[in-house]
KOLVO-879169 format. One record per residue (C-alpha): residue in three letters; x, y, z; residue number from 0. Coordinates in steps of 0.25 Angstrom, whole numbers, plus 5000, padded with zeros to 4 digits. Example, Ala and Ser with C-alpha at 12.3 -4.5 7.8 and 13.67 -1.06 7.14 Angstrom:
 code    X    Y    Z pos
  ALA 5049 4982 5031   0
  SER 5055 4996 5029   1
! end
This chain:
 code    X    Y    Z pos
  MET 5000 5000 5000   0
  ARG 5005 5014 4997   1
  PRO 5007 5023 5009   2
  GLY 4995 5031 5014   3
  ASN 5002 5045 5010   4
  LEU 5004 5041 4996   5
  ASN 4993 5047 4988   6
  GLU 4999 5048 4974   7
  VAL 4998 5038 4963   8
  SER 5011 5029 4964   9
  TYR 5009 5021 4951  10
  ILE 5021 5023 4942  11
  PRO 5018 5022 4927  12
  ALA 5026 5012 4918  13
  HIS 5034 5022 4911  14
  PHE 5038 5028 4924  15
  ASN 5045 5016 4928  16
  GLN 5058 5018 4935  17
  VAL 5062 5004 4938  18
  GLU 5077 5001 4934  19
  THR 5079 4987 4931  20
  ILE 5094 4989 4932  21
  ARG 5093 4987 4947  22
  ASN 5089 4973 4945  23
  THR 5101 4969 4936  24
  ASN 5107 4956 4939  25
  GLN 5120 4956 4946  26
  HIS 5126 4948 4935  27
  LEU 5128 4958 4924  28
  ASN 5127 4954 4909  29
  ASN 5137 4961 4900  30
  MET 5126 4961 4889  31
  PHE 5119 4972 4897  32
  PHE 5132 4980 4900  33
  ASP 5126 4993 4894  34
  PHE 5113 4991 4902  35
  TYR 5121 4989 4916  36
  HIS 5129 5002 4914  37
  ARG 5118 5011 4909  38
  TRP 5113 5022 4918  39
  ARG 5100 5017 4924  40
  GLU 5096 5027 4934  41
  PRO 5081 5027 4936  42
  THR 5080 5042 4935  43
  ARG 5084 5041 4920  44
  THR 5073 5031 4917  45
  TRP 5063 5039 4925  46
  PHE 5066 5052 4917  47
  SER 5066 5045 4904  48
  GLN 5053 5038 4906  49
  THR 5045 5049 4913  50
  GLN 5050 5062 4907  51
  GLU 5054 5067 4894  52
  ILE 5069 5069 4898  53
  ASN 5081 5066 4890  54
  HIS 5090 5059 4900  55
  LYS 5103 5062 4892  56
  GLU 5100 5077 4893  57
  THR 5097 5075 4908  58
  LEU 5110 5068 4910  59
  ALA 5118 5078 4903  60
  ASN 5111 5089 4912  61
  ARG 5114 5083 4925  62
  PRO 5120 5092 4936  63
  HIS 5135 5092 4936  64
  ALA 5145 5093 4947  65
  HIS 5156 5103 4946  66
  HIS 5165 5096 4957  67
  TYR 5165 5081 4957  68
  ASP 5175 5070 4959  69
  HIS 5180 5067 4945  70
  ASP 5186 5053 4949  71
  LYS 5174 5048 4956  72
  GLY 5162 5056 4952  73
  SER 5156 5063 4940  74
  GLU 5151 5077 4936  75
  TYR 5137 5073 4939  76
  ASP 5139 5070 4954  77
  VAL 5131 5082 4959  78
  GLU 5131 5083 4974  79
  TRP 5118 5085 4981  80
  THR 5117 5096 4991  81
  GLU 5110 5094 5005  82
  ASP 5099 5103 5001  83
  GLN 5095 5093 4990  84
  LYS 5093 5081 4999  85
  PHE 5082 5077 5008  86
  PRO 5083 5082 5023  87
  HIS 5086 5072 5033  88
  VAL 5074 5073 5042  89
  ALA 5074 5059 5049  90
  ALA 5080 5064 5062  91
  ARG 5081 5078 5067  92
  LEU 5090 5076 5079  93
  GLY 5102 5077 5070  94
  PHE 5114 5067 5068  95
  PRO 5126 5071 5076  96
  ILE 5132 5058 5073  97
  LEU 5135 5063 5059  98
  ARG 5145 5073 5066  99
  GLU 5160 5070 5065 100
  GLU 5166 5073 5078 101
  PRO 5180 5079 5079 102
  ILE 5186 5067 5086 103
  GLU 5181 5058 5075 104
  ARG 5188 5067 5065 105
  ILE 5201 5067 5073 106
  LEU 5202 5052 5075 107
  GLY 5197 5049 5061 108
  ILE 5184 5042 5066 109
  GLU 5174 5041 5055 110
  ARG 5160 5038 5059 111
  ALA 5150 5034 5048 112
  PRO 5139 5045 5052 113
  ALA 5150 5056 5052 114
  HIS 5155 5052 5038 115
  PRO 5150 5061 5027 116
  GLY 5148 5049 5018 117
  TYR 5138 5044 5028 118
  GLN 5131 5057 5030 119
  PHE 5129 5060 5015 120
  GLN 5116 5055 5009 121
  PRO 5112 5058 4995 122
  PHE 5097 5062 4997 123
  VAL 5096 5066 5012 124
  GLN 5103 5077 5019 125
  THR 5113 5074 5029 126
  PRO 5106 5075 5043 127
  SER 5110 5086 5052 128
  MET 5119 5083 5064 129
  ASP 5111 5093 5072 130
  PRO 5096 5092 5077 131
  ASP 5086 5098 5068 132
  PRO 5084 5113 5072 133
  THR 5069 5111 5073 134
  LEU 5070 5101 5085 135
  ASN 5066 5107 5098 136
  PHE 5075 5101 5109 137
  GLU 5067 5108 5120 138
  GLN 5062 5098 5130 139
  GLY 5047 5096 5132 140
  ASP 5039 5087 5141 141
  ALA 5044 5074 5147 142
  ILE 5038 5062 5141 143
  TYR 5044 5051 5150 144
  GLU 5052 5050 5162 145
  ASN 5057 5039 5170 146
  LYS 5070 5042 5179 147
  LYS 5069 5028 5186 148
  VAL 5075 5022 5173 149
  THR 5088 5029 5174 150
  GLU 5089 5025 5189 151
  TRP 5086 5011 5186 152
  ILE 5096 5010 5174 153
  ARG 5107 5016 5183 154
  PHE 5104 5006 5194 155
  TRP 5105 4995 5184 156
  LYS 5118 5001 5179 157
  ALA 5124 5001 5193 158
  CYS 5120 4987 5195 159
  THR 5126 4982 5182 160
  ALA 5139 4990 5185 161
  ILE 5140 4983 5199 162
  VAL 5136 4969 5195 163
  VAL 5141 4968 5181 164
  GLY 5152 4978 5181 165
  GLY 5157 4979 5196 166
  TRP 5160 4966 5202 167
  PRO 5165 4958 5190 168
  ALA 5173 4970 5186 169
  PHE 5179 4971 5200 170
  TYR 5182 4956 5200 171
  THR 5189 4957 5187 172
  PHE 5197 4969 5191 173
  GLU 5202 4961 5203 174
  ILE 5206 4950 5194 175
  TYR 5216 4958 5186 176
  ALA 5219 4971 5194 177
  GLY 5218 4967 5208 178
  ASP 5226 4953 5206 179
  GLY 5213 4946 5211 180
  ALA 5215 4934 5202 181
  PRO 5216 4921 5209 182
  SER 5230 4917 5213 183
  LEU 5237 4906 5206 184
  GLN 5239 4899 5219 185
  TRP 5224 4900 5222 186
  MET 5220 4895 5208 187
  ALA 5229 4883 5210 188
  ASP 5223 4879 5223 189
  GLN 5209 4882 5220 190
  TRP 5208 4878 5205 191
  ASN 5218 4867 5204 192
  PHE 5227 4875 5196 193
  TRP 5242 4873 5195 194
  GLN 5250 4882 5203 195
  ILE 5258 4892 5194 196
  PRO 5270 4897 5200 197
  PRO 5268 4912 5202 198
  GLN 5283 4915 5203 199
  PHE 5296 4910 5197 200
  GLN 5302 4905 5211 201
  ASP 5291 4894 5211 202
  GLY 5297 4888 5199 203
  GLY 5308 4881 5206 204
  GLY 5321 4884 5213 205
  TRP 5326 4893 5203 206
  ASP 5328 4905 5213 207
  LEU 5318 4914 5206 208
  ALA 5310 4919 5218 209
  GLY 5313 4933 5214 210
  TYR 5308 4932 5200 211
  ARG 5294 4934 5195 212
  TYR 5286 4933 5182 213
  CYS 5286 4945 5174 214
  ASP 5273 4948 5180 215
  ASP 5273 4955 5193 216
  HIS 5261 4947 5198 217
  ASP 5262 4934 5206 218
  TYR 5255 4925 5196 219
  MET 5258 4920 5182 220
  ASN 5258 4930 5170 221
  LEU 5248 4921 5164 222
  GLN 5237 4925 5174 223
  TYR 5241 4940 5173 224
  SER 5241 4940 5158 225
  ILE 5227 4934 5158 226
  LYS 5223 4945 5167 227
  ARG 5228 4956 5158 228
  GLY 5224 4949 5145 229
  ILE 5210 4944 5148 230
  VAL 5205 4948 5161 231
  ARG 5208 4963 5160 232
  PRO 5202 4965 5146 233
  ALA 5190 4956 5150 234
  HIS 5188 4965 5162 235
  THR 5189 4978 5153 236
  MET 5179 4973 5143 237
  TYR 5170 4969 5155 238
  ILE 5170 4983 5161 239
  LEU 5168 4989 5147 240
  THR 5156 4980 5145 241
  VAL 5150 4983 5158 242
  ILE 5151 4998 5155 243
  ALA 5145 4996 5141 244
  LEU 5133 4989 5148 245
  LEU 5131 5000 5158 246
  GLN 5131 5010 5146 247
  HIS 5120 5003 5139 248
  ILE 5111 4997 5150 249
  ASN 5102 5009 5149 250
  PHE 5090 5000 5143 251
  ASP 5086 5012 5134 252
  TYR 5076 5017 5145 253
  VAL 5072 5032 5145 254
  SER 5072 5040 5158 255
  LYS 5065 5053 5152 256
  MET 5059 5058 5139 257
  THR 5054 5072 5135 258
  TYR 5049 5078 5122 259
  ASN 5054 5091 5116 260
  ARG 5045 5103 5114 261
  ASP 5041 5098 5100 262
  LYS 5039 5083 5105 263
  ASP 5047 5078 5093 264
  ILE 5059 5074 5100 265
  VAL 5061 5068 5114 266
  PHE 5072 5069 5124 267
  VAL 5075 5055 5130 268
  TYR 5083 5053 5143 269
  ARG 5089 5039 5144 270
  PRO 5100 5033 5154 271
  ASP 5112 5032 5145 272
  GLY 5127 5029 5147 273
  PHE 5133 5024 5160 274
  TRP 5124 5032 5170 275
  GLY 5118 5044 5163 276
  GLU 5106 5048 5156 277
  THR 5106 5054 5142 278
  GLU 5096 5062 5134 279
  HIS 5092 5057 5120 280
  VAL 5084 5065 5110 281
  TYR 5074 5057 5100 282
  GLU 5065 5062 5089 283
  VAL 5051 5057 5093 284
  HIS 5047 5052 5079 285
  HIS 5059 5042 5079 286
  LEU 5054 5036 5092 287
  GLU 5046 5023 5090 288
  GLN 5040 5012 5098 289
  MET 5044 5000 5090 290
  VAL 5034 4990 5086 291
  PRO 5037 4976 5090 292
  SER 5037 4966 5078 293
  PRO 5028 4956 5085 294
  VAL 5015 4963 5084 295
  THR 5007 4953 5093 296
  ALA 5016 4956 5105 297
  VAL 5013 4971 5105 298
  LYS 5003 4970 5116 299
  ASP 5013 4963 5125 300
  LEU 5024 4973 5124 301
  THR 5029 4980 5137 302
  MET 5029 4993 5130 303
  ASN 5013 4992 5129 304
  ARG 5012 4990 5145 305
  LYS 5010 5002 5154 306
  ASP 5023 4999 5162 307
  GLY 5031 4993 5150 308
  ILE 5043 4999 5143 309
  LEU 5041 5007 5130 310
  THR 5052 5006 5120 311
  VAL 5054 5018 5110 312
  TYR 5064 5017 5098 313
  ASP 5071 5028 5092 314
  MET 5072 5025 5077 315
  ALA 5082 5036 5074 316
  ASN 5093 5032 5085 317
  ARG 5088 5018 5088 318
  ASP 5087 5020 5103 319
  TYR 5077 5013 5112 320
  LEU 5069 5021 5122 321
  LYS 5062 5014 5134 322
  PHE 5051 5020 5142 323
  TYR 5043 5014 5153 324
  GLY 5028 5014 5150 325
  GLU 5023 5018 5163 326
  ASP 5015 5031 5163 327
  LYS 5022 5037 5175 328
  TYR 5034 5039 5167 329
  TRP 5027 5046 5155 330
  ASN 5021 5060 5153 331
  GLN 5007 5055 5150 332
  GLU 5004 5067 5141 333
  LEU 5016 5064 5132 334
  LYS 5016 5049 5133 335
  GLU 5006 5045 5122 336
  ASP 5012 5056 5113 337
  PHE 5026 5050 5113 338
  LEU 5021 5036 5112 339
  GLY 5012 5039 5101 340
  GLN 5023 5045 5093 341
  THR 5032 5033 5095 342
  ARG 5021 5023 5091 343
  SER 5020 5026 5076 344
  LEU 5024 5012 5073 345
  TRP 5014 5005 5082 346
  LEU 5002 5010 5074 347
  GLY 4993 4999 5069 348
  ASN 5001 4989 5076 349
  SER 4989 4981 5082 350
  ASP 4988 4973 5070 351
  LYS 5001 4966 5063 352
  TYR 4994 4967 5050 353
  ASP 4991 4982 5051 354
  GLY 5003 4991 5050 355
  ARG 5005 5006 5047 356
  ILE 5010 5004 5033 357
  PHE 5006 4990 5029 358
  ASN 4993 4983 5031 359
  ILE 4993 4968 5028 360
  ALA 4980 4964 5035 361
  HIS 4970 4955 5027 362
  ARG 4960 4967 5026 363
  ALA 4963 4981 5022 364
  ASN 4956 4992 5029 365
  GLU 4948 5003 5021 366
  GLU 4960 5013 5019 367
  VAL 4969 5002 5013 368
  THR 4958 4997 5004 369
  LEU 4955 5011 4999 370
  THR 4970 5013 4997 371
  GLN 4972 5000 4989 372
  LEU 4960 5004 4980 373
  LYS 4966 5018 4977 374
  VAL 4979 5012 4973 375
  ASP 4973 5002 4964 376
  ARG 4965 5013 4957 377
  GLU 4978 5021 4955 378
  LEU 4985 5009 4949 379
  GLN 4974 5006 4940 380
  ALA 4973 5020 4935 381
  ALA 4988 5021 4933 382
  ILE 4989 5008 4925 383
  ALA 4977 5013 4916 384
  LYS 4985 5026 4913 385
  HIS 4999 5021 4912 386
  GLY 4998 5007 4910 387
  GLU 5005 4995 4917 388
  ALA 5019 4997 4922 389
  VAL 5029 4989 4915 390
  PRO 5041 4983 4923 391
  ALA 5055 4987 4919 392
  ARG 5062 4976 4911 393
  SER 5077 4973 4913 394
  HIS 5087 4977 4903 395
  GLU 5090 4962 4901 396
  ASP 5076 4959 4897 397
  GLU 5075 4971 4888 398
  PHE 5089 4967 4881 399
  PHE 5084 4953 4878 400
  ASP 5070 4957 4873 401
  GLY 5077 4967 4864 402
  ILE 5086 4955 4858 403
  ASN 5073 4946 4856 404
  LYS 5066 4958 4849 405
  LYS 5078 4960 4840 406
  LYS 5078 4945 4837 407
  ARG 5063 4945 4834 408
  GLU 5065 4957 4824 409
  ILE 5076 4949 4817 410
  TYR 5067 4936 4816 411
  SER 5056 4944 4810 412
  VAL 5065 4950 4799 413
! end
């Protein structure tokens, strides 16, 4: 079905056909059709020649020329498009500071893809601005949601995690390699039935070597101390780094506070972030969406539909998740339904898995769909009666052999 906002006649007559069969050419090229493969086959040329009285040779000759171009790699027809000729970038208005190349990156020679001019250049769309749109109003408005207990609970869990997961094992590991707390060789020999390893040279016999020690200054073998340096210490360092990374990302995406701006088109979201702090994030409201689950039959059982459940909102621009408690005591009741209504646009018509916002595959069409189908059928019948039936474009190979057969018939007829 056509989109509901398309009221124009979308039928294309046969002589307006713009299909180029060169795109379906077999990968194994045949030298018999060498000229065809290397012919200029741009659809614009075909469209001009079939729809307008235009001499394509004259059009090619009058193409705009470039006065300054790369003679080794380009041609005189490589005319640069200016930014004002491209479509403006309107997908996001908060700006893209990630496109900025920082001085430290230039000094160290670090090349990030978003900061590279080749990444930022687009042929038809303007390069987005690094700064926010000047029409945005960043003055804070009314609060929508606030739950300070979330920050306190997350900090409590981080403290418990740091003590249990990081503190005691880290202290024990530190004692092993730094405090010389590893079991002695004598103790291991007595308890684990190990062979006694002589800690000093004088134990080797009557060689009068009591004053000599190993090259290591410790009272045990070099092998054990080398294991400490080569295995235990790096493992301890990686363990501590892992615990720090865990504490950095154990925020669970919960939101402690959210407020509108004055125009109610962006929200200021405060979330527990980093090791112990809280950070403000700015999101555009039209990018926030309560994602629809794939199993439609489970919608009624989702916790986000419960009054005391957890509501998950997804920012489709930055790919961030925002989690809110659904209890009314955390919400501004005057703004709750307004916010939820703007983030539920994908949920419309979700009561029936056969009835969607765009496609309807139910066995019975409603009145609006039926009238649209009848309208499209009438337009198609009128277009076919006026212009004739559309003839699919034929491949060059078929036209080539048909021409040969036609010449053969002409020769036979003579």
